[in-house]
N, C-alpha and C positions, 0 to 999 in steps of 0.2 A: 321898611319897604324892600330892602335888599333880600330878606329871607323869602320873599314871594317870587322875585325875579331870578334869583340865583339858580334854582333847579332847572329853569328853562335855558339859561346860559350854559350850564354844565352839559345838559342834554345836547345842545347844538354843537358844543365842542367835541363831545364824544362821537357824534354823527360825522363831523368833518374828519376826525382822525380815522374813523373806520373806513370812510370813503377813500381817503388817501392811501391807507394800507391796502385795501382791496384792489385798488387800481394798480399797485406795484407788485403785488404777490403773484408768483407764477406757480401753477400746480405742476408737480413733477409726475410724469406717468411713464411707465416702461412697458415694453412689449415682451412677450415670451421670446427668449433668444438674445435679448439685449445684454451687452456687457456692462457690469456695474462694479463699483467699489463699495465696500461696507465700512462703516465707522468702526475703527479699531478700539477706541476707548470704551465702548459699550461692553465688549467682551472681556476687556482687561481694565477694570476701573482703577486698580491700584497703580497702574503704570502712569506716572505723572512727569516723566522726563520731558524737558523742553524740546529735545530734538528727536523724540520717538515719533514714529509714523502715526498719523491721525487716521489714515485710510488703509485698508488692506484689500488686495484683490489682484487681478480682476476675477469676477465671478459671472456666471450666466444666469439670467432669470429663467427658472424652470416652470413656475406656475404662478398665476395671479389668483390669490384667494379672495380678494375684495378690492375695492377701489384704491386702497392705500396699503395693502398687505401682500407681500410677495414671498415665495420660496426661492432660494438660490442654490446653485450647485457649483462645484469647482470646475475648472476647465477640463479636468479629467473625467467629469461626470459624477463624482461623488457628491451625495446630497449633504447639505449643511442641516443639522438637526432642528433648528428653530426657524420661525418665520421672522420676516423683517419688515418694519414699517418704512414707508417711503422716505421719511425724514432721516433715516439712518443709511440711506443708499444715495450714491452719486453716479452719474453717467461716466463711463470709462471711455476716454478718447484715445484710440491707439494711433 
């Protein structure tokens, strides 16, 4: 009888876990002109020192290409050649 009930129990557990996660997750959104930091380990994957910086910046958001993709530029106005997903950016607090 367990093989009949077990899929329903698993589905209920998945639903509860998803609801808990969705309640706590916060969507990051930036506006053009916001100051951000970019994840350093993405551009330098071989750098695995414990004390090496994890974030680099600040940079300025220059363009929003989609709901989660941004173009950034340096503070001098030089464009960074690739686009950045919102998960690799963090708000810069000065």
